[in-house]
C-alpha positions as CSV (number, residue, x, y, z in Angstrom):
1,M,-99.6,164.0,189.7
2,K,-101.2,167.5,190.1
3,K,-100.9,169.2,193.7
4,R,-104.1,169.2,195.4
5,L,-105.5,173.0,196.9
6,N,-107.4,172.6,199.5
7,I,-110.7,175.0,199.5
8,G,-112.4,176.4,202.6
9,L,-115.9,177.8,202.2
10,I,-117.4,180.7,204.2
11,G,-120.6,181.3,204.0
12,T,-123.2,178.8,202.4
13,G,-126.4,180.6,201.2
14,F,-127.2,180.9,197.6
15,M,-123.6,182.2,196.3
16,G,-122.2,179.6,198.7
17,K,-123.8,176.9,196.6
18,A,-122.9,178.4,193.5
19,H,-118.8,178.6,194.4
20,V,-119.1,174.8,195.3
21,Y,-120.8,173.9,191.5
22,G,-117.7,175.8,190.5
23,F,-115.3,174.2,192.5
24,T,-116.7,170.9,191.7
25,S,-117.8,171.3,188.1
26,A,-114.6,173.1,186.7
27,P,-112.4,170.4,187.2
28,K,-114.4,167.7,185.1
29,V,-114.7,170.5,182.4
30,F,-111.5,172.2,182.3
31,D,-108.0,170.9,182.5
32,L,-106.6,172.6,185.6
33,P,-103.4,172.9,186.8
34,F,-104.7,171.8,190.2
35,D,-106.7,169.1,191.7
36,L,-109.1,170.7,193.9
37,H,-110.8,169.5,197.4
38,L,-113.6,170.6,199.2
39,H,-111.8,170.7,202.9
40,T,-113.8,172.6,205.3
41,V,-117.4,174.9,205.4
42,A,-118.1,177.5,208.0
43,D,-121.6,178.2,208.8
44,I,-123.0,180.3,211.9
45,T,-123.9,177.4,213.9
46,P,-122.1,173.8,214.3
47,E,-125.7,172.2,213.1
48,A,-125.8,174.6,210.1
49,A,-122.2,174.0,209.3
50,E,-122.3,170.1,209.8
51,R,-125.6,170.3,207.3
52,A,-123.8,172.2,204.7
53,R,-120.7,169.5,204.7
54,Q,-123.0,166.6,204.1
55,A,-125.1,168.5,201.5
56,L,-121.8,170.2,199.9
57,G,-119.6,167.4,200.2
58,F,-116.9,169.0,202.4
59,E,-114.5,167.0,204.7
60,Q,-115.0,169.1,207.6
61,A,-117.4,171.6,209.0
62,T,-117.0,174.4,211.6
63,A,-119.1,177.1,213.3
64,D,-115.7,179.7,213.5
65,W,-114.7,181.0,210.1
66,R,-111.3,181.7,211.6
67,T,-110.6,177.9,212.0
68,I,-110.6,177.9,208.3
69,I,-108.3,180.7,208.4
70,A,-105.8,179.2,210.9
71,D,-105.7,175.9,209.4
72,P,-102.2,175.1,207.3
73,A,-103.8,172.8,204.9
74,I,-106.1,175.3,203.6
75,D,-105.1,177.2,200.3
76,V,-107.9,178.8,199.0
77,V,-110.6,180.8,201.4
78,S,-113.7,181.3,199.1
79,I,-116.1,184.4,201.1
80,T,-119.8,184.0,200.4
81,A,-120.5,185.6,203.8
82,P,-122.9,189.1,204.2
83,N,-120.9,192.2,202.5
84,A,-120.0,193.4,205.8
85,L,-117.8,190.8,206.9
86,H,-115.7,190.7,203.6
87,K,-113.1,192.8,204.7
88,E,-112.2,191.1,208.2
89,M,-112.4,187.7,206.5
90,S,-110.4,188.5,203.6
91,L,-107.4,190.5,205.4
92,A,-107.1,187.4,207.7
93,A,-107.0,184.9,205.1
94,I,-104.6,187.5,203.1
95,A,-102.4,187.6,206.2
96,A,-102.1,183.8,206.3
97,G,-100.9,183.8,202.8
98,K,-103.9,182.1,201.3
99,H,-105.5,182.9,198.1
100,V,-108.8,184.5,198.5
101,Y,-112.4,184.1,196.3
102,C,-114.8,186.8,197.3
103,E,-118.1,187.4,196.0
104,K,-119.4,191.1,194.9
105,P,-119.1,193.6,196.3
106,L,-115.6,193.3,197.6
107,A,-116.1,195.4,200.5
108,P,-118.9,198.0,201.4
109,L,-117.0,201.2,201.2
110,A,-113.6,201.8,198.4
111,K,-111.5,202.6,201.0
112,D,-112.0,198.9,202.7
113,A,-111.6,197.5,199.0
114,L,-108.1,199.5,198.7
115,E,-106.6,198.2,202.0
116,M,-107.6,194.6,200.9
117,T,-106.2,195.3,197.6
118,L,-102.9,196.3,198.7
119,A,-102.7,193.7,201.1
120,A,-103.2,191.2,198.8
121,E,-100.8,192.6,196.4
122,A,-98.1,192.8,199.2
123,K,-98.8,189.4,200.0
124,G,-98.4,188.1,196.4
125,V,-101.8,186.1,196.7
126,K,-104.1,185.5,194.2
127,T,-107.4,187.1,194.2
128,Q,-111.2,186.9,192.7
129,V,-114.4,189.0,193.2
130,G,-117.2,187.4,191.9
131,F,-118.6,188.7,188.8
132,N,-119.5,185.9,186.7
133,Y,-121.7,187.4,184.0
134,L,-118.3,188.5,182.6
135,C,-117.4,185.0,182.1
136,N,-120.3,184.7,179.2
137,P,-118.9,183.5,175.9
138,M,-121.3,185.8,174.3
139,L,-119.9,188.6,176.2
140,A,-116.5,187.8,175.3
141,L,-117.6,187.6,171.7
142,A,-119.3,191.3,172.0
143,R,-116.0,192.5,173.2
144,D,-114.0,190.8,170.2
145,M,-116.5,192.3,167.9
146,I,-116.0,195.7,169.6
147,Q,-112.2,196.0,169.6
148,A,-112.0,194.3,166.1
149,G,-113.7,197.4,164.8
150,E,-116.9,195.4,163.6
151,L,-119.1,198.4,165.0
152,G,-117.2,200.9,163.8
153,E,-116.4,204.0,166.0
154,I,-118.4,203.3,169.5
155,R,-120.9,206.2,170.0
156,G,-123.4,204.8,172.7
157,Y,-123.8,202.5,175.5
158,R,-126.8,201.3,177.4
159,G,-126.8,199.1,180.4
160,I,-129.4,197.9,182.4
161,H,-129.5,195.3,185.9
162,C,-133.5,194.9,186.9
163,E,-134.8,192.8,189.2
164,D,-138.1,192.8,191.4
165,Y,-136.7,191.2,194.6
166,M,-137.2,194.2,196.8
167,A,-140.2,195.3,195.0
168,D,-142.6,194.4,198.1
169,P,-142.6,197.2,200.5
170,S,-143.7,194.7,203.1
171,G,-140.1,192.9,202.7
172,N,-138.0,193.1,205.4
173,W,-135.1,195.1,205.9
174,T,-131.8,193.3,205.2
175,F,-128.0,193.3,205.2
176,R,-128.1,194.9,201.5
177,H,-130.1,198.1,203.1
178,D,-127.4,198.9,205.2
179,P,-126.2,202.5,204.7
180,A,-122.6,201.5,204.3
181,G,-122.3,199.7,200.7
182,G,-126.0,198.8,200.5
183,G,-128.3,199.6,197.8
184,A,-129.5,198.9,194.6
185,L,-126.4,200.6,192.6
186,A,-124.0,198.7,194.5
187,D,-125.8,195.4,194.7
188,I,-126.9,194.9,190.9
189,G,-126.0,198.3,189.4
190,S,-122.5,197.1,189.8
191,H,-122.9,193.8,187.5
192,A,-123.8,196.9,184.8
193,L,-120.8,199.1,185.7
194,A,-118.4,195.9,185.5
195,T,-120.2,195.1,182.3
196,A,-120.1,198.6,180.7
197,E,-116.0,199.0,181.4
198,F,-115.6,195.3,180.0
199,L,-116.9,195.9,176.7
200,C,-116.3,199.9,176.1
201,G,-113.3,200.5,178.0
202,P,-112.8,203.3,181.2
203,I,-115.4,205.1,182.4
204,T,-114.0,208.8,182.7
205,R,-116.9,210.9,184.1
206,V,-120.4,210.1,185.9
207,M,-123.5,211.9,186.8
208,G,-125.7,209.7,188.7
209,H,-129.2,210.0,190.2
210,C,-130.1,207.6,193.3
211,V,-133.6,207.4,194.8
212,T,-135.1,205.8,197.6
213,M,-138.8,204.8,196.8
214,I,-139.6,202.3,199.8
215,H,-138.7,204.4,203.3
216,E,-139.2,202.1,205.7
217,R,-139.5,198.4,206.1
218,P,-140.2,195.8,209.1
219,D,-137.2,194.8,211.0
220,G,-138.1,191.3,211.5
221,R,-138.7,191.9,215.1
222,G,-142.1,193.4,215.0
223,G,-141.3,196.8,214.4
224,R,-139.8,199.1,211.6
225,K,-136.9,200.3,210.1
226,A,-135.9,203.4,208.0
227,V,-134.3,202.7,204.5
228,T,-131.8,205.3,203.1
229,V,-130.3,203.4,200.4
230,D,-131.2,203.6,196.7
231,D,-133.9,201.4,195.2
232,L,-133.1,202.7,191.8
233,G,-129.7,204.0,190.8
234,R,-128.8,205.5,187.5
235,A,-126.0,207.3,186.2
236,F,-125.1,209.1,182.7
237,L,-121.5,207.9,181.7
238,R,-118.6,209.3,179.6
239,F,-116.1,206.7,178.1
240,E,-112.3,207.4,177.5
241,N,-112.9,206.3,174.1
242,G,-115.4,209.4,173.4
243,A,-118.9,207.3,173.7
244,S,-121.3,208.0,175.8
245,G,-124.0,206.0,177.8
246,S,-126.1,205.2,180.5
247,I,-126.8,202.5,183.4
248,E,-129.0,201.5,185.7
249,G,-129.5,199.2,189.0
250,N,-133.0,198.7,189.7
251,W,-134.1,196.3,192.7
252,I,-138.0,197.2,192.7
253,A,-138.7,196.3,189.0
254,T,-141.9,194.4,189.0
255,G,-141.9,191.5,187.1
256,R,-138.0,191.7,186.3
257,K,-136.0,188.8,187.3
258,M,-132.7,189.3,185.6
259,Q,-132.7,191.7,183.1
260,H,-129.0,192.1,183.1
261,D,-129.1,193.9,178.9
262,F,-126.9,196.1,177.3
263,E,-126.8,198.0,173.9
264,V,-124.1,199.2,171.9
265,Y,-124.2,201.4,169.3
266,G,-121.2,202.1,166.7
267,T,-120.7,203.7,163.3
268,K,-120.9,200.4,161.2
269,G,-123.1,198.1,163.8
270,A,-125.2,197.7,166.9
271,L,-125.0,194.8,169.6
272,A,-127.9,194.1,171.5
273,F,-128.2,191.3,174.5
274,S,-130.2,190.2,177.4
275,Q,-129.4,187.7,180.3
276,E,-133.0,186.8,180.3
277,H,-131.9,184.9,176.8
278,F,-128.0,184.8,177.5
279,N,-127.1,182.2,174.9
280,V,-128.0,184.7,172.4
281,L,-125.9,188.1,171.1
282,N,-128.0,190.2,168.6
283,F,-125.6,191.9,165.6
284,F,-126.9,194.6,163.4
285,N,-124.8,195.3,160.3
286,T,-125.0,198.5,158.2
287,Q,-123.3,196.6,155.2
288,D,-126.4,194.4,154.9
289,P,-128.2,195.4,152.0
290,K,-131.2,197.6,151.9
291,G,-134.3,195.6,152.6
292,R,-132.2,193.2,154.3
293,Q,-131.4,194.7,157.3
294,G,-132.1,194.0,160.9
295,F,-130.6,192.3,164.4
296,R,-129.3,189.1,163.4
297,R,-129.2,186.3,166.2
298,I,-126.0,184.6,166.9
299,E,-126.6,181.3,168.9
300,A,-124.0,180.6,171.8
301,S,-122.1,177.4,170.0
302,P,-118.9,175.2,170.7
303,D,-117.5,178.3,168.1
304,H,-117.6,180.4,171.1
305,A,-114.8,179.3,173.9
306,P,-115.4,177.5,176.1
307,Y,-118.8,176.5,175.3
308,G,-117.8,173.2,173.4
309,L,-116.5,172.0,176.7
310,F,-120.0,171.8,178.1
311,C,-122.0,171.2,175.1
312,V,-120.8,169.9,171.7
313,A,-123.7,171.6,169.6
314,A,-125.4,174.9,169.3
315,G,-128.7,176.0,171.0
316,H,-128.4,173.5,174.0
317,Q,-127.3,176.4,175.9
318,L,-125.1,177.1,179.0
319,G,-126.9,178.2,182.5
320,F,-125.8,180.2,185.3
321,N,-123.8,178.0,187.5
322,D,-121.9,177.1,184.0
323,L,-120.7,180.6,184.5
324,K,-119.6,179.8,187.7
325,A,-117.5,177.2,186.8
326,I,-115.8,179.3,183.9
327,E,-115.3,182.0,186.6
328,V,-113.5,179.3,188.8
329,A,-111.6,177.8,186.1
330,G,-110.0,181.1,185.3
331,Y,-109.2,181.7,189.0
332,I,-107.8,178.5,189.2
333,Q,-105.7,179.2,186.4
334,A,-104.4,182.3,187.7
335,I,-103.3,180.5,190.8
336,G,-101.4,178.3,188.3
337,G,-99.6,181.3,187.0
338,A,-102.0,183.1,184.5
339,A,-103.5,186.6,184.7
340,E,-106.4,187.0,187.4
341,P,-109.5,187.5,185.5
342,F,-111.1,189.8,187.9
343,N,-109.1,190.5,190.8
344,F,-109.5,192.8,193.9
345,R,-108.0,195.5,192.4
346,K,-111.0,195.0,189.6
347,G,-113.4,194.9,192.1
348,L,-112.1,198.1,194.0
349,R,-112.3,199.8,190.5
350,I,-116.3,198.9,190.6
351,Q,-116.9,200.1,194.3
352,T,-114.9,203.5,193.3
353,L,-117.4,203.6,190.4
354,I,-120.3,203.2,192.7
355,E,-119.2,205.7,195.2
356,T,-118.0,208.3,192.9
357,I,-121.9,207.8,191.4
358,Q,-123.2,208.0,194.5
359,A,-121.7,211.2,195.2
360,S,-122.8,212.8,192.1
361,S,-126.2,212.1,192.9
362,R,-126.0,214.0,196.3
363,E,-124.0,216.9,194.8
364,E,-126.1,216.7,191.7
365,R,-123.5,217.5,189.2
366,W,-120.6,215.8,186.9
367,I,-117.8,214.2,188.3
368,D,-114.5,212.7,187.1
369,V,-113.8,209.2,188.0
370,A,-110.6,208.8,190.4
């Protein structure tokens, strides 16, 4: 009989529900080393917490997240609270010896992410940062093709993450506009950076350009509040393998809902991908005969693990929450002794890249990545 892991969730918004989906569906799809139990959920008021308990299927509810930390029965703390709270909550959970699954960004500042990383490593707990786009079987296929040399020597990379959820200037100032850790580069450009390194390896130098286009927003109380973070964050990149490239994070891209795309160019071929059609990877092969060349469409299928655990046929497609289930499965397997797929140290790496790009933008020069 498998040991049970009790889950405590702090935060019940969209990402809180996504975490719950992962915890409840992963055991049905994967052979995990533990049984998972939704133990306690925390929200801002007792009423909100009780609604979340009933809706999400938790055993208990609380309006004080510290209750989850103090409960010796809880093994894993899942954090989807606002970014500014990640550090305090994570450090408290780590000190209590609990495993921590934290949504990105790991912390608003790299120095905070470093403190969290060192604490987790010293305590020996398992950690996970929520970058579930990397769990797509098509991204794993792309990386395998690159590493196998199917594209030849990698010359160039283009990555972009554009959405329009901040395009309306009448939208309220939110925690995402906080000068500490806010902005489009940190919020969604972080995904573009994580994907770039996942596919092409370490980034060594950056030249950043971060721009604020909407300089103030309603504060939600009848007044106005200044916006100082970037609406657009871009960077030129140099990779350790010699390739050059670029990434963009843009949350005022009118009409775009999920343009998390990349293109990789090599001496023998190229890859192109769009998150808006994320069950497809497009591959150009220079060895195809003249007159027959073009990007060929590779459909996600049971040949691309773990797709086959969700569906037995190609073309039926995975969804966003399925990627969350894959992410949770990898994390639970890490608690059981496997390698951590995207731990706090990797989350620290992304925050370091973000702050290096921001510094480069301020100083208007290339900067080496620490």
